[in-house]
TORKOL-4160 file (C-alpha; in steps of 0.2 Angstrom, whole numbers, padded with zeros to 4 digits, m for minus):
86
<pt num="1" X="m0039" Y="0053" Z="m0076"/>
<pt num="2" X="m0044" Y="0037" Z="m0072"/>
<pt num="3" X="m0048" Y="0034" Z="m0053"/>
<pt num="4" X="m0043" Y="0021" Z="m0041"/>
<pt num="5" X="m0060" Y="0010" Z="m0041"/>
<pt num="6" X="m0062" Y="0009" Z="m0061"/>
<pt num="7" X="m0045" Y="0003" Z="m0061"/>
<pt num="8" X="m0046" Y="m0010" Z="m0048"/>
<pt num="9" X="m0062" Y="m0016" Z="m0057"/>
<pt num="10" X="m0060" Y="m0016" Z="m0074"/>
<pt num="11" X="m0057" Y="m0032" Z="m0083"/>
<pt num="12" X="m0041" Y="m0031" Z="m0088"/>
<pt num="13" X="m0034" Y="m0047" Z="m0088"/>
<pt num="14" X="m0018" Y="m0054" Z="m0077"/>
<pt num="15" X="m0008" Y="m0065" Z="m0083"/>
<pt num="16" X="m0002" Y="m0075" Z="m0066"/>
<pt num="17" X="0015" Y="m0083" Z="m0075"/>
<pt num="18" X="0019" Y="m0065" Z="m0077"/>
<pt num="19" X="0016" Y="m0057" Z="m0061"/>
<pt num="20" X="0027" Y="m0073" Z="m0053"/>
<pt num="21" X="0042" Y="m0070" Z="m0066"/>
<pt num="22" X="0040" Y="m0051" Z="m0059"/>
<pt num="23" X="0040" Y="m0056" Z="m0040"/>
<pt num="24" X="0054" Y="m0068" Z="m0043"/>
<pt num="25" X="0064" Y="m0056" Z="m0052"/>
<pt num="26" X="0061" Y="m0040" Z="m0040"/>
<pt num="27" X="0065" Y="m0053" Z="m0024"/>
<pt num="28" X="0081" Y="m0059" Z="m0032"/>
<pt num="29" X="0085" Y="m0042" Z="m0034"/>
<pt num="30" X="0082" Y="m0039" Z="m0017"/>
<pt num="31" X="0092" Y="m0054" Z="m0011"/>
<pt num="32" X="0107" Y="m0048" Z="m0021"/>
<pt num="33" X="0107" Y="m0033" Z="m0017"/>
<pt num="34" X="0106" Y="m0033" Z="0001"/>
<pt num="35" X="0112" Y="m0051" Z="0004"/>
<pt num="36" X="0107" Y="m0068" Z="0012"/>
<pt num="37" X="0110" Y="m0060" Z="0029"/>
<pt num="38" X="0101" Y="m0044" Z="0028"/>
<pt num="39" X="0086" Y="m0045" Z="0040"/>
<pt num="40" X="0074" Y="m0039" Z="0027"/>
<pt num="41" X="0081" Y="m0049" Z="0014"/>
<pt num="42" X="0077" Y="m0065" Z="0028"/>
<pt num="43" X="0061" Y="m0060" Z="0036"/>
<pt num="44" X="0056" Y="m0059" Z="0015"/>
<pt num="45" X="0060" Y="m0074" Z="0012"/>
<pt num="46" X="0059" Y="m0082" Z="0027"/>
<pt num="47" X="0066" Y="m0103" Z="0021"/>
<pt num="48" X="0058" Y="m0101" Z="0003"/>
<pt num="49" X="0070" Y="m0096" Z="m0011"/>
<pt num="50" X="0062" Y="m0080" Z="m0023"/>
<pt num="51" X="0055" Y="m0093" Z="m0036"/>
<pt num="52" X="0046" Y="m0102" Z="m0022"/>
<pt num="53" X="0040" Y="m0087" Z="m0012"/>
<pt num="54" X="0033" Y="m0079" Z="m0030"/>
<pt num="55" X="0023" Y="m0096" Z="m0033"/>
<pt num="56" X="0017" Y="m0096" Z="m0018"/>
<pt num="57" X="0009" Y="m0078" Z="m0017"/>
<pt num="58" X="0003" Y="m0079" Z="m0035"/>
<pt num="59" X="m0004" Y="m0096" Z="m0034"/>
<pt num="60" X="m0012" Y="m0089" Z="m0017"/>
<pt num="61" X="m0023" Y="m0076" Z="m0024"/>
<pt num="62" X="m0038" Y="m0072" Z="m0033"/>
<pt num="63" X="m0035" Y="m0053" Z="m0035"/>
<pt num="64" X="m0034" Y="m0057" Z="m0054"/>
<pt num="65" X="m0053" Y="m0056" Z="m0053"/>
<pt num="66" X="m0058" Y="m0039" Z="m0053"/>
<pt num="67" X="m0075" Y="m0042" Z="m0041"/>
<pt num="68" X="m0062" Y="m0049" Z="m0029"/>
<pt num="69" X="m0052" Y="m0033" Z="m0030"/>
<pt num="70" X="m0069" Y="m0023" Z="m0030"/>
<pt num="71" X="m0075" Y="m0031" Z="m0016"/>
<pt num="72" X="m0060" Y="m0028" Z="m0005"/>
<pt num="73" X="m0060" Y="m0009" Z="m0009"/>
<pt num="74" X="m0078" Y="m0007" Z="m0004"/>
<pt num="75" X="m0076" Y="m0015" Z="0010"/>
<pt num="76" X="m0061" Y="m0005" Z="0016"/>
<pt num="77" X="m0048" Y="m0010" Z="0030"/>
<pt num="78" X="m0061" Y="m0024" Z="0039"/>
<pt num="79" X="m0064" Y="m0034" Z="0022"/>
<pt num="80" X="m0044" Y="m0033" Z="0018"/>
<pt num="81" X="m0043" Y="m0038" Z="0038"/>
<pt num="82" X="m0054" Y="m0053" Z="0036"/>
<pt num="83" X="m0047" Y="m0060" Z="0017"/>
<pt num="84" X="m0039" Y="m0077" Z="0016"/>
<pt num="85" X="m0030" Y="m0070" Z="0000"/>
<pt num="86" X="m0011" Y="m0069" Z="0005"/>
């Protein structure tokens, strides 16, 4: 069985366009199922559409880099708190 650290440091490619589509679909389904007036949906999306939020999240990250993921894992909560990768 592969452990978490091995998975995080694996050089497997991350396809940002696929990640963005996946997040968009998830956000859209949540909004559809809970409704636009639901408190969670309003907090999750803010003033963004599902597409806009997914784009912001995916374009603003460097987690596709195995070294970045491994540094966050090894650094623990303090590294996560100090990270500007949102």
